[in-house]
Every structure is written in structure tokens, then in C-alpha cells.
C-alpha positions as CSV (number, residue, x, y, z in Angstrom):
1,M,0.0,0.0,0.0
2,T,1.3,3.4,-1.0
3,T,1.2,6.1,1.7
4,E,0.1,9.5,0.4
5,I,1.5,12.7,1.9
6,H,-1.0,15.5,2.5
7,A,-0.5,18.4,0.1
8,H,-0.3,20.8,3.0
9,V,3.2,19.5,3.7
10,V,4.4,20.9,0.4
11,L,2.5,24.2,1.1
12,N,4.1,24.4,4.5
13,F,7.6,24.0,3.0
14,L,6.8,27.0,0.8
15,K,5.4,29.0,3.7
16,E,8.7,28.5,5.6
17,K,11.0,29.1,2.7
18,P,10.2,30.3,-0.9
19,M,11.9,28.0,-3.4
20,S,12.5,27.6,-7.1
21,E,10.8,24.7,-8.7
22,S,14.1,22.7,-8.8
23,E,14.7,23.4,-5.1
24,L,11.2,22.3,-4.3
25,R,11.5,19.1,-6.4
26,Q,14.9,18.3,-4.7
27,M,13.4,18.9,-1.2
28,V,10.4,16.6,-1.9
29,A,12.6,13.9,-3.4
30,T,14.9,14.1,-0.3
31,E,12.1,14.1,2.2
32,F,9.8,11.5,0.6
33,G,11.5,9.8,-2.4
34,E,11.1,10.1,-6.1
35,N,7.8,8.2,-6.3
36,V,5.9,10.0,-3.6
37,R,2.1,10.5,-4.0
38,F,0.0,13.3,-2.5
39,R,-3.5,13.8,-1.5
40,T,-5.6,16.9,-0.8
41,C,-8.6,17.4,1.4
42,K,-10.8,16.0,-1.3
43,L,-8.6,14.3,-4.0
44,S,-5.8,11.8,-4.0
45,G,-3.3,10.2,-6.3
46,F,-1.3,13.2,-7.3
47,D,2.4,12.9,-8.3
48,L,4.5,16.0,-7.8
49,D,3.8,17.3,-11.4
50,S,0.1,17.0,-11.1
51,L,0.1,18.5,-7.5
52,L,2.0,21.6,-8.7
53,A,-0.4,22.0,-11.6
54,F,-3.3,21.7,-9.1
55,F,-1.7,24.4,-6.9
56,I,-1.0,26.7,-9.8
57,K,-4.5,26.4,-11.2
58,R,-6.1,27.1,-7.8
59,E,-3.6,29.9,-7.0
60,K,-2.4,28.1,-3.9
61,I,1.2,28.9,-4.9
62,I,2.4,31.9,-6.8
63,Q,5.7,32.9,-8.2
64,S,7.7,35.9,-7.0
65,E,11.2,36.7,-8.1
66,G,11.7,33.2,-9.5
67,K,10.6,31.5,-6.3
68,W,7.4,29.7,-5.5
69,I,5.6,30.8,-2.4
70,A,2.4,29.7,-0.7
71,N,-0.5,32.0,-1.2
72,A,-1.9,32.2,2.3
73,A,-5.2,33.7,1.1
74,R,-5.9,30.6,-0.9
75,V,-4.8,27.9,1.5
76,C,-7.4,26.3,3.8
77,N,-6.5,26.4,7.5
78,H,-7.2,23.0,9.0
């Protein structure tokens, strides 16, 4: 059985420290491995590419000066 990491973990990384996409990918790979899967509050089965696309589409992360940051106004607080 594959364990899915909650997507808030990635958002929390970006709240703590804005990162470039390559820095974020490296951190995720180091923390969870290359084949990690993620879930959100309602959806599951995301790989990192699809999770980032989900975040961008819903404006949960935004880019500033070449770094991704969590958009606190669009992140649920639970």
C-alpha cells in the first residue's frame, strides 16, 4: 500500500521558505523519495507534477522573483 502525503506538507515547505521549482523538487525527493504520491482534502493520487499543476490552477502557490511561495489567502486552515 502506498502512503500518500497530504499536500499541506508541500505548502508548509513553501510557507517556511520560498523555493525555485528545482529546489522544491529536490526537497520533496529528499524528504519523501522520487515516487511519492500526494492527497488533498478531497482528492488523491497526485504525483508532484500534477500536484504543482493543481496548486497553480487554484492559485495556492504563486511565483515571485523566481521562487514559489504559498498564497496564504488561498490555503485552507485545517
